[in-house]
C-alpha positions as CSV (number, residue, x, y, z in Angstrom):
1,M,25.2,-135.8,10.5
2,M,23.0,-135.1,7.5
3,T,24.0,-132.1,5.3
4,E,21.8,-129.1,5.9
5,P,20.3,-128.7,2.4
6,V,19.4,-132.4,2.2
7,F,17.9,-132.6,5.6
8,L,15.8,-129.4,5.1
9,L,14.5,-130.6,1.8
10,E,13.7,-134.0,3.2
11,T,12.0,-132.5,6.2
12,F,9.9,-130.3,4.0
13,D,8.9,-133.2,1.8
14,Q,8.1,-135.5,4.8
15,R,6.0,-132.8,6.6
16,W,4.0,-132.0,3.5
17,E,3.4,-135.6,2.6
18,Q,2.2,-136.4,6.1
19,Y,-0.1,-133.4,6.1
20,R,-1.6,-134.6,2.8
21,L,-2.1,-138.1,4.1
22,D,-3.7,-137.1,7.3
23,L,-5.9,-134.5,5.5
24,K,-7.1,-137.4,3.2
25,T,-7.8,-139.5,6.3
26,C,-9.6,-136.7,8.0
27,R,-11.8,-136.2,5.0
28,A,-12.5,-139.9,4.5
29,E,-13.4,-140.6,8.1
30,F,-13.6,-137.5,10.2
31,S,-12.8,-138.1,13.9
32,N,-11.2,-136.4,16.8
33,E,-8.1,-138.5,16.4
34,A,-7.8,-137.6,12.7
35,L,-8.3,-134.0,13.4
36,H,-5.7,-134.0,16.2
37,D,-3.2,-135.6,13.8
38,L,-4.0,-132.9,11.2
39,R,-3.4,-130.1,13.8
40,V,0.0,-131.5,14.7
41,D,0.9,-131.8,11.0
42,T,0.0,-128.2,10.5
43,R,2.1,-127.0,13.4
44,R,5.1,-129.0,12.0
45,L,4.6,-127.4,8.6
46,L,4.5,-124.0,10.2
47,A,7.8,-124.7,11.9
48,V,9.4,-125.6,8.5
49,F,8.1,-122.3,7.0
50,D,9.7,-120.4,9.9
51,L,13.0,-122.0,9.1
52,I,12.6,-121.3,5.4
53,R,11.9,-117.7,6.1
54,A,15.4,-117.4,7.5
55,I,16.8,-118.5,4.1
56,D,14.2,-117.1,1.7
57,P,12.2,-114.2,3.2
58,H,10.0,-114.0,0.1
59,T,6.4,-112.9,0.8
60,R,5.1,-116.2,-0.6
61,I,6.4,-117.9,2.5
62,Q,4.5,-115.5,4.8
63,R,1.3,-115.9,2.7
64,L,1.6,-119.7,2.9
65,R,2.2,-119.6,6.6
66,R,-0.9,-117.5,7.1
67,V,-3.0,-120.1,5.2
68,F,-1.9,-122.9,7.5
69,K,-2.1,-120.7,10.6
70,D,-5.7,-119.7,9.8
71,Q,-6.5,-123.4,9.4
72,L,-5.0,-124.1,12.8
73,D,-6.8,-121.2,14.5
74,G,-10.1,-122.5,13.2
75,F,-9.8,-125.6,15.4
76,D,-9.0,-123.8,18.7
77,D,-12.5,-123.5,20.1
78,L,-13.2,-127.2,19.4
79,R,-10.0,-128.2,21.2
80,D,-10.9,-126.1,24.2
81,V,-14.4,-127.6,24.5
82,Q,-13.1,-131.1,24.2
83,V,-10.5,-130.6,26.9
84,M,-13.2,-129.2,29.2
85,L,-15.5,-132.2,28.5
86,A,-12.7,-134.6,29.2
87,D,-12.1,-132.9,32.5
88,I,-15.8,-133.0,33.5
89,S,-16.0,-136.7,32.7
90,E,-13.2,-137.3,35.2
91,N,-14.9,-135.3,38.0
92,I,-18.7,-135.6,37.4
93,E,-19.1,-138.4,40.0
94,S,-17.7,-136.0,42.7
95,W,-19.7,-133.1,41.3
96,P,-22.9,-134.3,39.7
97,V,-24.1,-130.7,39.1
98,L,-21.5,-130.6,36.4
99,S,-23.9,-132.6,34.2
100,H,-25.6,-129.3,33.3
101,L,-22.4,-127.8,32.1
102,Q,-21.5,-131.0,30.3
103,L,-24.8,-131.0,28.4
104,H,-24.1,-127.4,27.4
105,L,-20.6,-128.2,26.1
106,Q,-21.7,-131.3,24.3
107,K,-24.2,-129.2,22.3
108,R,-21.4,-126.7,21.5
109,E,-19.0,-129.5,20.6
110,K,-21.5,-130.9,18.0
111,R,-21.7,-127.5,16.3
112,L,-18.0,-127.0,16.3
113,L,-17.4,-130.5,15.0
114,R,-19.7,-129.7,12.0
115,D,-17.8,-126.5,11.4
116,A,-14.4,-128.3,11.7
117,E,-15.4,-131.0,9.2
118,A,-16.7,-128.4,6.8
119,N,-13.4,-126.4,7.1
120,V,-11.4,-129.6,6.5
121,R,-13.3,-130.2,3.3
122,D,-12.9,-126.6,2.2
123,I,-9.1,-126.8,2.2
124,K,-7.9,-126.1,-1.4
125,L,-5.1,-128.7,-1.5
126,S,-4.3,-128.3,-5.2
127,A,-3.8,-124.5,-4.9
128,I,-1.6,-125.0,-1.8
129,S,0.4,-127.7,-3.6
130,R,1.2,-125.4,-6.5
131,R,2.4,-122.7,-4.2
132,L,4.5,-125.2,-2.2
133,S,6.1,-126.5,-5.3
134,K,7.7,-123.1,-5.8
135,V,9.0,-123.2,-2.3
136,R,10.5,-126.6,-2.9
137,Q,12.3,-125.3,-6.0
138,T,13.8,-122.6,-3.9
139,L,15.0,-125.1,-1.3
140,A,16.5,-127.4,-3.9
141,A,18.6,-124.6,-5.2
142,I,19.9,-123.5,-1.8
143,D,23.7,-122.9,-1.6
144,A,25.0,-124.8,1.5
145,D,27.3,-122.0,2.5
146,R,26.3,-120.6,5.8
147,L,23.0,-122.4,5.8
148,S,23.7,-124.2,9.1
149,L,24.5,-120.8,10.7
150,R,21.3,-119.2,9.4
151,L,19.2,-122.1,10.6
152,L,20.6,-122.0,14.1
153,Q,20.3,-118.2,14.1
154,S,16.5,-118.6,13.4
155,V,16.2,-120.9,16.4
156,D,18.3,-118.5,18.5
157,N,15.9,-115.7,17.5
158,V,12.8,-117.7,18.5
159,Y,14.4,-118.8,21.8
160,F,15.3,-115.2,22.5
161,V,11.6,-114.4,22.3
162,V,10.8,-117.3,24.6
163,R,13.3,-116.1,27.2
164,Q,12.2,-112.5,26.8
165,R,8.6,-113.4,27.6
166,Y,9.8,-115.7,30.3
167,G,11.3,-112.7,32.0
168,W,8.0,-110.9,31.9
169,I,6.1,-113.7,33.8
170,Y,3.9,-112.4,36.6
171,P,2.4,-115.3,38.7
172,D,-0.8,-113.3,39.2
173,Q,-1.2,-112.7,35.4
174,P,-1.5,-116.2,33.8
175,T,-1.7,-114.5,30.3
176,T,2.1,-113.8,30.7
177,I,2.7,-117.6,31.0
178,H,0.4,-118.2,28.0
179,A,2.6,-115.8,26.0
180,V,5.7,-117.9,26.9
181,R,3.8,-121.1,25.9
182,V,2.9,-119.7,22.5
183,A,6.5,-118.8,21.7
184,F,7.8,-122.0,23.3
185,K,5.5,-124.1,21.1
186,K,7.0,-122.5,18.0
187,F,10.5,-123.1,19.4
188,R,9.8,-126.8,20.2
189,Y,8.6,-127.6,16.7
190,M,11.5,-125.8,15.1
191,I,13.9,-128.0,17.2
192,E,12.1,-131.1,15.7
193,C,13.1,-129.8,12.3
194,V,16.8,-128.9,13.0
195,Y,17.9,-131.6,15.5
196,P,19.5,-133.8,12.8
197,V,22.2,-131.2,12.4
198,L,22.7,-130.5,16.1
199,P,25.9,-132.0,17.6
200,G,25.2,-134.6,20.3
201,F,21.5,-133.7,20.6
202,P,19.8,-136.0,23.2
203,Q,16.5,-137.6,22.1
204,T,15.3,-137.2,25.7
205,Q,15.0,-133.5,25.0
206,F,11.8,-134.1,23.0
207,K,9.9,-135.5,26.0
208,R,11.3,-132.9,28.4
209,M,10.2,-130.1,26.1
210,H,6.7,-131.7,25.6
211,D,6.3,-132.0,29.4
212,Y,7.4,-128.4,29.9
213,Q,4.9,-127.2,27.3
214,T,2.2,-129.4,28.9
215,M,2.7,-127.7,32.3
216,M,2.0,-124.3,30.8
217,G,-0.9,-125.8,28.8
218,D,-2.5,-127.1,32.0
219,I,-2.6,-123.5,33.3
220,Q,-4.2,-122.2,30.1
221,D,-6.7,-125.0,30.1
222,A,-7.7,-124.4,33.7
223,E,-8.0,-120.7,33.1
224,V,-10.2,-121.2,30.1
225,F,-12.4,-123.6,32.1
226,L,-12.8,-121.1,34.9
227,L,-13.9,-118.4,32.4
228,V,-16.5,-120.7,30.8
229,F,-17.6,-121.9,34.2
230,A,-18.1,-118.3,35.4
231,K,-20.2,-117.4,32.3
232,F,-22.3,-120.6,32.7
233,S,-22.8,-119.9,36.4
234,A,-24.0,-116.3,35.7
235,R,-26.7,-117.7,33.4
236,H,-27.8,-120.5,35.8
237,T,-28.1,-118.9,39.2
238,D,-30.7,-121.6,40.2
239,L,-27.8,-124.2,40.3
240,D,-25.5,-124.6,43.2
241,L,-22.3,-124.5,41.2
242,E,-20.0,-122.7,43.8
243,P,-18.5,-125.9,45.4
244,A,-17.5,-127.2,42.0
245,H,-16.2,-123.7,41.1
246,Q,-14.0,-123.7,44.1
247,F,-12.7,-127.1,43.2
248,Y,-11.6,-125.9,39.8
249,K,-10.0,-122.8,41.3
250,R,-7.9,-125.1,43.4
251,C,-7.0,-127.1,40.2
252,F,-5.9,-123.9,38.6
253,T,-3.8,-122.9,41.6
254,Q,-2.1,-126.3,41.6
255,A,-1.3,-126.2,37.9
256,L,0.2,-122.7,38.4
257,T,2.3,-123.8,41.4
258,I,3.7,-126.8,39.6
259,Y,4.9,-124.7,36.7
260,L,6.3,-121.9,38.9
261,E,8.4,-124.5,40.8
262,D,9.9,-126.0,37.6
263,K,9.8,-123.1,35.2
264,G,13.6,-122.7,35.4
265,E,14.0,-125.9,33.3
266,L,13.5,-123.6,30.3
267,E,17.2,-122.7,30.5
268,T,18.2,-126.2,29.7
269,F,16.6,-126.5,26.3
270,W,18.9,-124.2,24.2
271,R,22.0,-122.0,24.4
272,A,21.5,-118.7,26.1
273,E,23.6,-116.9,23.5
274,P,24.9,-117.9,20.0
275,E,28.5,-118.1,21.2
276,K,27.7,-120.4,24.1
277,N,27.7,-124.2,24.1
278,F,24.4,-126.0,23.9
279,P,23.4,-127.0,27.5
280,W,23.5,-130.7,26.7
281,I,27.1,-130.4,25.5
282,D,28.1,-128.8,28.8
283,E,26.2,-131.5,30.7
284,Q,28.0,-134.2,28.7
285,K,31.4,-132.6,29.5
286,N,30.5,-132.4,33.2
287,E,29.6,-136.1,33.3
288,E,32.8,-137.0,31.5
289,S,34.9,-135.1,34.0
290,I,33.4,-136.9,37.0
């Protein structure tokens, strides 16, 4: 396994370099794909900052984290609109009345795309780079003693929040599932950072965590769609939108049911307590004993 200071520094460098490259691409030829890549890069940088805070809780880390978090939040509305448009395109043949909502969302998408492109061009890369150089100097000078423990503790802490919110899930309150999703997303990206120093970590975990997050995301997307649909229907009472509305209510119920049936998989992604084995270690031992 790679030593902790080396892997953390290399991870920091790789994530920052990838962000810079994709920001350059996004500015040179703005597109949905380029913007998606930039959003993913931003989340991965935020995960690195969360780990660094466990080592160096300096306020500069929190301020930098806020800069990138604000960038990410600025793209949320566009992402929601594009998800809804993709869904409508799949169902418009069955529900032609959706063409009215599609046109409304397409106009909104154009405005949000203009705003997103302007926001991308407004990112002060040189100023961020200077601030990040100070963070890198801190990382380069880290004493390896107890670093692994502190990194794992930071993941333990985030997973504790995930499990705590998981315990507060109420099926009739989808916002409680969304709260789990927000915390789980942070946990997942942190795992991507620390996995090189995890004993016996199975690469299959990445897809399983992605799929688990997607189940929760499907619920959130369906709920946002229903809220937008309701507002649109209230303004267009001349359209017979109720059959399509009932269809999307069933889609929401289906997404919720799928997650509730498999939500217990959460317990298999990390150890329940710091003194416990990682679940994949126990699974490997059980397989060897058979």
